[in-house]
N, C-alpha and C positions, 0 to 999 in steps of 0.2 A: 204312023209313027210311032204305035209299040215297039215298032219293030224294028226303028230304031232306035226307042228308048231300049234295049232287051239288048242291041247289038254294044251300042255303047258302054252298058255295064257289063258284058264279057270282056270288055277292050280295056278295064278297068279291071277290071280279075285278074287277067293272065299278066296287065302289066305290076299286079302287088304280088305275083305268086310266090315268089321267093320271101314277101316276107311275111304271105300269109303260112306260110310252110313252116319259119322261123316264130312266128308266133305259137303255134302247130304242137310243136317238138317240146315249148318249154308249157306248154297245158299239158300237156303228156309225162310229162318228166317230173312231175307233180301226183300226177296219179298210180293207185299199183296197177299194175299191168293185169294182173287178176282180177279186176274191173271186168265187165260185163260190156261197158261201155266204152271199153278204153280202144278196139277195133273199131268201133262203130264210128267211135270222133277221131281216129287215124287218118287223116289230112298224104294224099299223095297228090302227086301229078293229075294221074290219071282222074281221081275222084272230083279235083276238080273241076 
């Protein structure tokens, strides 16, 4: 049961990857690139 839930969640994340990356880009645009958290918060398809 848990495995099915995790797979379902993973499928939903994959289906929304473009929206997730766009929202992340918007958030990062508001941040100072020198902020130490910037790189940690930057999402890429590989990180997702």
